[in-house]
C-alpha positions as CSV (number, residue, x, y, z in Angstrom):
1,X,5.6,-2.5,3.0
2,X,2.1,-1.1,3.5
3,X,0.4,0.8,0.8
4,X,-2.3,3.2,3.2
5,X,-3.5,6.6,1.1
6,X,-7.1,7.3,0.5
7,X,-6.6,6.5,-2.8
8,X,-7.1,3.0,-4.5
9,X,-4.9,4.5,-7.8
10,X,-2.2,5.1,-5.7
11,X,-1.9,2.1,-3.3
12,X,-2.6,-0.2,-6.4
13,X,0.9,2.0,-7.6
14,X,2.7,1.6,-4.7
15,X,1.7,-2.1,-4.6
16,X,3.0,-2.8,-7.9
17,X,6.3,-1.1,-7.4
18,X,7.0,-2.9,-4.2
19,X,6.2,-6.3,-5.9
20,X,8.4,-5.1,-8.7
21,X,11.0,-5.0,-6.4
22,X,10.8,-8.0,-4.9
23,X,8.7,-6.6,-1.6
24,X,5.6,-7.8,-0.1
25,X,3.1,-5.7,-0.1
26,X,-0.4,-5.0,2.6
27,X,-3.0,-3.3,1.1
28,X,-4.6,-1.7,3.6
29,X,-8.7,-2.8,3.7
30,X,-8.0,-4.8,0.5
31,X,-7.5,-8.3,1.3
32,X,-7.7,-9.3,-2.4
33,X,-4.2,-7.1,-2.8
34,X,-2.9,-8.3,-0.1
35,X,0.6,-10.7,-0.2
36,X,0.7,-11.0,4.0
37,X,-2.1,-10.2,6.6
38,X,-1.4,-8.2,9.7
39,X,-3.3,-9.8,12.6
40,X,-4.8,-7.6,15.2
41,X,-2.1,-8.3,18.8
42,X,-2.9,-8.1,22.0
43,X,0.4,-8.0,24.2
44,X,0.7,-8.6,27.5
45,X,3.9,-9.9,28.3
46,X,4.7,-13.0,28.5
47,X,1.9,-13.4,27.6
48,X,1.0,-12.8,23.1
49,X,-1.9,-13.1,21.3
50,X,-3.1,-12.6,17.4
51,X,-6.5,-12.5,16.4
52,X,-6.6,-13.1,12.6
53,X,-9.5,-12.9,10.1
54,X,-7.5,-13.3,6.9
55,X,-8.7,-10.2,6.2
56,X,-12.3,-11.1,6.1
57,X,-13.4,-9.7,9.4
58,X,-11.3,-6.9,10.2
59,X,-14.2,-5.2,12.9
60,X,-14.5,-8.9,14.4
61,X,-10.5,-9.0,15.0
62,X,-10.8,-5.3,16.8
63,X,-13.5,-5.8,18.6
64,X,-11.9,-8.9,19.8
65,X,-8.9,-7.8,20.6
66,X,-10.4,-4.7,22.8
67,X,-12.3,-7.0,24.8
68,X,-9.0,-9.4,25.3
69,X,-7.4,-6.1,26.5
70,X,-10.0,-4.8,29.1
71,X,-10.1,-8.6,30.3
72,X,-6.3,-9.5,30.4
73,X,-5.3,-6.5,32.3
74,X,-2.0,-7.5,34.5
75,X,1.0,-6.6,32.4
76,X,3.1,-8.8,34.0
77,X,1.0,-11.8,32.6
78,X,0.9,-13.6,36.0
79,X,-2.4,-14.3,36.5
80,X,-3.6,-14.7,33.0
81,X,-4.5,-18.5,33.5
82,X,-6.9,-17.3,35.9
83,X,-8.2,-14.6,33.7
84,X,-11.8,-15.8,32.3
85,X,-10.4,-14.8,28.6
86,X,-8.1,-17.9,28.9
87,X,-10.5,-20.3,29.7
88,X,-9.7,-24.3,30.0
89,X,-10.7,-24.7,26.1
90,X,-9.3,-22.5,23.4
91,X,-12.6,-23.2,21.6
92,X,-14.8,-21.8,24.4
93,X,-13.0,-18.3,23.6
94,X,-14.1,-18.9,19.9
95,X,-17.7,-20.0,20.4
96,X,-18.2,-17.2,22.9
97,X,-17.0,-14.3,19.7
98,X,-18.8,-16.5,17.3
99,X,-22.2,-16.2,18.6
């Protein structure tokens, strides 16, 4: 369940009702109140990339997603291995975005 109203009180009420019913809840923009986090997804079938920050940096995750989407433009997934978004080491990608 997602609690995503513009009212913190309403989001807390929705979260409480969900938890009482045994349903996991994600309170949008409030990571401490979430039972699960939804990563940013780039889907270029057959390649799917999930970008997660455990809720601590959603804007950074969105920036990484936008850069990957603009870099990996082949929707078939062919040629992804030669794309600059997928260098030979995953660490290179992390370093590239961390600096």
